[in-house]
Structure formats: structure tokens, C-alpha cells
C-alpha positions as CSV (number, residue, x, y, z in Angstrom):
1,M,0.0,0.0,0.0
2,I,2.9,2.4,0.7
3,Y,4.4,2.0,-2.7
4,F,1.0,2.3,-4.4
5,A,0.3,5.6,-2.5
6,K,3.7,6.9,-3.7
7,L,3.0,5.9,-7.3
8,F,-0.5,7.5,-7.2
9,L,0.9,10.8,-5.8
10,S,3.6,10.8,-8.5
11,M,1.0,10.3,-11.2
12,T,-1.2,13.0,-9.8
13,F,1.8,15.4,-9.6
14,V,2.6,14.8,-13.3
15,L,-1.0,15.3,-14.3
16,I,-1.0,18.7,-12.6
17,F,1.9,19.9,-14.7
18,V,0.5,18.5,-17.9
19,V,-2.6,20.7,-17.6
20,S,-0.7,23.9,-17.9
21,A,2.5,22.7,-19.7
22,Y,2.3,25.2,-22.4
23,S,1.4,28.2,-20.3
24,E,3.6,31.4,-20.6
25,E,2.5,32.4,-17.1
26,T,1.1,30.6,-14.1
27,S,0.1,32.2,-10.7
28,F,-1.1,30.9,-7.4
29,Y,-2.5,32.7,-4.4
30,D,-1.1,31.7,-1.0
31,S,-3.8,32.5,1.6
32,N,-1.5,31.9,4.5
33,L,1.1,34.5,3.4
34,D,-1.6,36.6,1.6
35,L,0.7,36.7,-1.5
36,I,0.6,35.8,-5.2
37,I,3.3,33.5,-6.5
38,R,3.9,33.9,-10.2
39,A,6.1,31.9,-12.7
40,Y,6.5,33.4,-16.1
41,K,8.6,33.0,-19.3
42,N,9.6,36.2,-21.2
43,S,10.2,36.7,-24.9
44,S,13.8,35.6,-24.5
45,N,12.6,32.3,-23.0
46,T,14.0,33.1,-19.6
47,L,11.9,31.5,-16.9
48,S,11.5,33.5,-13.6
49,L,9.7,33.2,-10.3
50,E,8.4,36.2,-8.3
51,V,6.2,37.0,-5.4
52,R,3.7,39.9,-5.5
53,N,1.0,41.3,-3.2
54,K,-2.6,41.4,-4.0
55,N,-2.2,45.0,-5.4
56,G,0.1,43.6,-8.0
57,S,3.3,45.2,-6.6
58,L,6.5,43.2,-6.0
59,Q,6.6,42.1,-2.4
60,N,10.0,43.4,-1.3
61,D,10.3,41.5,1.9
62,A,9.4,38.1,0.3
63,K,12.1,35.5,0.1
64,I,12.5,32.7,-2.4
65,N,14.5,29.8,-0.9
66,G,15.7,32.4,1.6
67,S,17.1,34.7,-1.1
68,S,16.0,37.5,-3.3
69,N,12.7,38.1,-5.0
70,P,12.4,37.7,-8.0
71,Q,14.7,34.9,-9.1
72,T,15.7,33.5,-12.5
73,I,15.1,29.8,-12.8
74,A,16.6,28.9,-16.2
75,N,17.3,30.2,-19.7
76,D,16.3,28.8,-23.1
77,V,13.1,27.3,-21.6
78,N,10.8,25.7,-24.1
79,S,7.9,25.0,-21.7
80,F,7.1,25.0,-18.0
81,S,4.5,24.4,-15.4
82,M,4.0,25.1,-11.7
83,A,2.3,23.4,-8.9
84,Y,1.9,25.0,-5.5
85,D,1.6,23.6,-1.9
86,T,-0.3,26.3,0.1
87,N,0.2,24.4,3.4
88,G,4.0,24.4,3.0
89,S,4.3,27.5,0.9
90,K,6.3,25.7,-1.7
91,A,6.3,26.1,-5.5
92,Y,7.2,23.1,-7.7
93,I,8.5,24.2,-11.1
94,L,8.7,21.7,-14.0
95,Y,10.5,23.0,-17.1
96,M,12.2,21.7,-20.3
97,T,15.0,23.2,-22.3
98,D,15.2,20.2,-24.7
99,P,13.4,21.0,-28.0
100,S,12.2,17.4,-28.1
101,Y,10.5,17.9,-24.7
102,N,12.6,15.2,-23.1
103,N,14.5,15.3,-19.8
104,P,12.3,17.7,-17.8
105,T,13.8,19.4,-14.7
106,I,11.8,19.8,-11.5
107,K,12.9,22.4,-8.8
108,T,11.3,23.3,-5.5
109,Y,11.2,26.8,-4.1
110,E,10.1,27.7,-0.6
111,I,8.3,31.0,-0.3
112,S,8.5,33.2,2.9
113,K,8.4,36.8,4.0
114,S,9.8,38.8,6.7
115,G,7.7,39.2,9.9
116,V,5.0,41.9,10.3
117,P,4.3,43.7,13.5
118,K,0.8,43.8,15.0
119,I,0.2,46.2,17.8
120,V,-3.1,45.5,19.7
121,A,-4.7,47.0,22.8
122,N,-6.8,45.3,25.5
123,Y,-9.6,47.9,25.2
124,T,-11.6,49.5,22.4
125,N,-13.8,51.6,24.8
126,I,-13.3,52.6,28.4
127,H,-16.2,53.5,30.6
128,Y,-15.7,55.4,33.9
129,L,-18.9,54.9,35.8
130,D,-20.1,57.6,38.1
131,I,-16.9,59.2,39.4
132,N,-17.4,61.8,42.1
133,I,-16.2,65.3,41.3
134,N,-12.8,66.2,42.7
135,S,-11.9,62.5,42.8
136,Y,-10.5,60.2,40.1
137,Y,-10.3,56.7,38.7
138,D,-7.5,55.1,36.7
139,H,-7.6,52.5,33.9
140,T,-4.5,50.7,32.7
141,V,-4.4,50.1,28.9
142,I,-2.0,47.3,27.7
143,F,-0.5,47.5,24.3
144,K,1.1,44.3,23.0
145,N,2.9,43.3,19.8
146,E,1.2,40.1,18.6
147,G,2.9,40.1,15.2
148,T,6.0,38.4,14.0
149,A,8.4,41.4,13.8
150,P,9.3,44.3,16.1
151,G,6.9,47.3,15.7
152,N,6.7,51.0,16.5
153,I,3.7,51.9,18.7
154,G,3.8,55.5,17.3
155,A,2.7,58.7,19.0
156,I,0.6,58.8,22.2
157,N,-2.1,61.4,22.6
158,I,-5.1,61.8,24.9
159,S,-8.0,64.2,24.2
160,G,-11.1,65.1,26.2
161,Q,-11.9,67.2,29.2
162,Y,-10.8,65.6,32.6
163,F,-9.0,62.7,30.8
164,T,-5.2,62.6,31.4
165,R,-2.3,60.2,31.2
166,T,-0.8,59.7,34.6
167,G,1.7,56.8,34.1
168,G,2.5,53.6,32.4
169,T,5.6,52.2,30.7
170,C,4.9,53.1,27.1
171,T,6.9,55.9,25.4
172,A,6.2,57.6,22.1
173,N,7.5,55.7,19.1
174,Q,8.7,52.9,21.3
175,I,9.7,49.7,19.5
176,L,8.0,46.6,20.9
177,A,9.6,43.3,20.3
178,V,7.5,40.3,19.4
179,N,5.2,39.5,22.4
180,Q,6.5,42.5,24.3
181,S,3.9,44.9,25.9
182,C,3.8,48.3,27.6
183,T,1.1,50.2,29.4
184,V,-0.7,53.6,29.4
185,I,-2.6,54.7,32.6
186,V,-5.5,56.9,31.8
187,R,-7.2,58.9,34.5
188,F,-10.7,60.5,34.6
189,A,-10.9,63.2,37.2
190,P,-14.1,65.2,36.8
191,E,-14.4,68.7,38.4
192,T,-18.0,69.1,37.5
193,N,-21.1,67.0,37.1
194,G,-22.0,65.6,33.7
195,Q,-21.0,63.1,31.0
196,F,-17.7,63.5,29.2
197,T,-16.0,61.9,26.3
198,G,-12.4,61.6,25.1
199,K,-10.0,59.5,23.1
200,L,-6.7,57.8,23.7
201,T,-4.7,57.5,20.4
202,V,-1.6,55.4,20.2
203,G,-0.2,55.1,16.7
204,T,-3.2,53.9,14.6
205,I,-5.1,52.6,17.6
206,N,-8.0,54.7,18.9
207,I,-9.7,54.0,22.2
208,N,-12.9,55.8,23.1
209,L,-13.2,57.2,26.7
210,Y,-16.5,57.8,28.4
211,G,-16.8,59.3,31.9
212,N,-19.6,60.4,34.2
213,G,-18.9,63.0,36.9
214,V,-21.3,63.1,39.9
215,G,-21.5,65.2,43.0
216,G,-21.3,63.9,46.6
217,G,-19.1,63.0,49.5
218,Q,-17.9,64.9,52.5
219,S,-14.3,65.8,53.5
220,G,-13.3,63.5,56.4
221,A,-15.5,60.6,55.3
222,D,-13.8,57.3,54.6
223,V,-16.2,54.6,53.4
224,I,-14.9,51.1,52.7
225,I,-16.5,47.8,51.6
226,T,-16.2,45.2,54.3
227,R,-18.4,42.3,53.0
228,I,-19.9,41.1,49.7
229,D,-22.6,38.4,49.3
230,H,-24.3,37.4,46.0
231,N,-25.9,34.4,44.2
232,C,-24.1,34.9,40.9
233,W,-23.2,31.2,40.7
234,S,-26.8,30.3,40.2
235,N,-28.6,29.9,36.8
236,E,-30.9,32.8,37.3
237,E,-30.7,36.1,35.4
238,D,-31.5,38.1,38.6
239,I,-28.5,38.4,40.9
240,N,-29.1,39.2,44.5
241,T,-26.3,41.3,46.0
242,S,-25.6,42.5,49.5
243,V,-22.7,44.8,50.3
244,Q,-21.7,46.0,53.7
245,L,-20.2,49.5,53.9
246,L,-18.3,51.1,56.9
247,N,-17.6,54.7,57.3
248,Q,-14.3,54.7,59.2
249,G,-13.8,58.4,58.8
250,T,-14.4,61.4,61.0
251,S,-17.4,62.9,59.2
252,A,-20.6,61.7,57.6
253,A,-20.6,60.6,54.0
254,T,-23.6,62.1,52.2
255,N,-25.2,62.1,48.7
256,F,-22.7,59.7,47.1
257,K,-23.0,57.0,44.4
258,Y,-22.8,53.2,44.8
259,T,-22.4,51.3,41.5
260,I,-22.3,47.6,40.4
261,S,-20.8,46.5,37.1
262,I,-19.7,43.3,35.5
263,Q,-16.6,42.6,33.5
264,R,-15.0,39.5,31.8
265,N,-11.2,39.6,31.9
266,N,-10.2,43.0,30.3
267,D,-13.3,43.2,28.1
268,L,-15.8,46.0,28.2
269,E,-17.2,46.8,31.6
270,Y,-21.0,46.7,31.7
271,S,-23.0,48.8,34.3
272,L,-25.6,46.8,36.2
273,G,-26.9,49.7,38.3
274,S,-26.1,52.9,40.1
275,W,-27.8,54.2,43.3
276,D,-27.7,57.3,45.5
277,I,-26.7,56.6,49.1
278,D,-28.1,59.3,51.4
279,N,-26.0,59.1,54.5
280,I,-23.5,57.0,56.5
281,N,-22.3,58.5,59.8
282,P,-18.8,58.0,61.3
283,N,-18.3,54.4,62.5
284,E,-21.7,53.4,61.1
285,T,-22.1,50.2,59.1
286,K,-24.8,50.1,56.4
287,V,-25.9,47.0,54.4
288,I,-27.1,47.8,50.8
289,Q,-29.1,45.1,49.1
290,R,-29.8,45.3,45.4
291,I,-31.1,43.0,42.7
292,V,-29.3,43.3,39.3
293,R,-30.0,41.6,36.0
294,F,-27.3,40.3,33.6
295,S,-29.8,39.6,30.7
296,G,-28.1,40.0,27.3
297,L,-24.6,39.1,28.3
298,P,-22.8,36.0,27.0
299,I,-23.4,33.1,29.2
300,H,-21.2,30.1,30.3
301,F,-18.3,32.5,31.1
302,E,-16.6,33.5,34.3
303,Y,-17.0,37.2,35.1
304,F,-16.2,39.6,37.9
305,L,-18.8,41.6,39.7
306,K,-17.4,45.0,40.6
307,F,-18.7,47.1,43.5
308,R,-17.6,50.7,43.6
309,V,-18.0,53.6,46.1
310,V,-16.5,57.0,45.6
311,V,-16.6,59.4,48.6
312,A,-14.5,62.5,49.3
313,G,-12.1,61.8,46.4
314,K,-11.4,58.2,47.5
315,T,-12.5,55.3,45.3
316,T,-13.2,52.0,47.1
317,E,-13.7,48.9,44.8
318,A,-14.2,45.3,45.5
319,K,-14.6,42.4,43.0
320,A,-16.3,39.0,43.3
321,R,-16.0,36.1,40.9
322,C,-19.2,35.3,39.0
323,F,-20.3,32.5,36.6
324,L,-23.1,33.2,34.2
325,G,-24.8,30.1,33.0
326,R,-28.3,28.7,32.3
């Protein structure tokens, strides 16, 4: 059976060549490399092999057997044909220089190209949910080169009222090696109530920024989250939550926001609800019970429930693991 398979493959290989044996030009598209491989014979009967992109231009970074593109295969060629293996990116050239069409020559050429950088970010949109005026919240954006060659991240710019860059490891026009990453920390620090928009631009990557400034809080108040309870491991769409807050400050916390959101890894953060909290006195403990609904979110994934309180310029946040499934 092994010898029969080899003979069958050989016969198939020859038949492929016979189909286009008298062609002056043969081309194949390599979907893995996104390139066009072309063998052609000119008026002087010189046979050549070249690699072009889909726009028809010569691909300068392409290699043929690790060398230059294009390449001359042979002179005084009477006829030729080409077969192409897209899985291995190899061109098989059969040609004849004998006028009697005897003694064909077969050569193999491996096609490759230099690596291409691919800079990606872990966010496309960032939402800052109900941040108290004269306070702030930071998001860390990660930029990573997932390509096959070093890449320049380009210029770094932030626009929009109350949005600023406060840190991170990225620098303008930094070269990221393959699989290397850097960070940009973006802060939203509203000074007035209202909704605000901005944009973080790094090279050709644009990330939309959305923030909501709200009033509230008292100087001297210090509210922290001391306990979380929820039923997010159930199969119900309604999630019962209970959060215990403690004001360990020296003055009452009044008219501030309490929010619940949900997030999967570093994907978009979805707001599940926002509520006004009237008053928590110093050393007072308050339990807030809310029912939130996750309808419309992808199920059978692990998420994080995020509970956030901002009082007197201080953000307190706590997270709890959550599995959505039905």
C-alpha cells in the first residue's frame, strides 16, 4: 500500500503539470502568506519566479529559498508548469530546455516573507462609571505586539476634558519586540457633574473614553466595603447582592453614588446599576441590598462583579467572581 500511494501521488503530480504545460504564465495565491506566486517566461525564453502582493506590486520583503525576489530559474526554456503547496508555501517548477520535450527538470522553491508587527490593545472603549467630582479613577491600557516582527507603537495622545495620562511604561515611538507589551494609565478626574468623552490614540489605535462626573461626598468621610454576598453562581438572570459599607472616617458621607458593574477579563465593563446613598455616619455600618440583572450578556463564562463607592475623592472597589450560565 505504501508503494501504491507513492505511485499515485507521483502520477497526480505529473497530471497537474500537464494541464498547464504550455502556459507562458502561471500564478497561485497563498492565503497563509496573503501573497501571489507567479512563474513566467519572457520573450527571451527566460523562466523566472516572483512574489507579489494582491495589489500587483512586487513584495520586497518576500524570500524565495531564503534569497532575493524575483529569481531567474533557467534560460532557453521551451515550456514550463508550476504546482503549489499552500500548506508548506512551496512552489514546484517543472521546465524543459530540450526542444524534443525530453528530460524535464523539477525544482522546488520555498516562499517566505519577513515578519509583520501587529500592535493591539486590551480595550476598544473605556467607561468610567459615576466618578465623584474632585476624585478620580485610573484605567490601565495594555499595548502588545502580537505580530512576527518588532513594531513601533507611534505617538501617544489623549484628548477630552478631565482625561489625562498619569503613568504607564509606554513611550512615544517605542519599539515593541514580538510578544512585548507596555502600558498607558488613563485617569478620569471630573471637576463638575456631567458626561464627558475623550480619546486615547496610540499610533493607529483609537480607544474611546467615556466618563460620568457626579456630586457627593464629605471631607473627612472614609467609606470602605467590608463584605460582599451574591448568588451569581446560580442559573438565574437576577443576581441578589448584599454589600456592607463602613464609614471609618471622622465625618458623615452624604449624597454619594454606589455602583455595580460586571466585566470579563479585560473586556468592556457593563454597568448593572447605580444608586444614590443618602448618609452614613462616622463608625456606622450600612448594608445595601440590590437585585441586578445580567440579561443580554454572553453566558457560560466567568465574570467579575465589581462594586464601587467614591466618597470625598477616594475610590473603594471590590470584586467577586461570578459565573453566568443557564
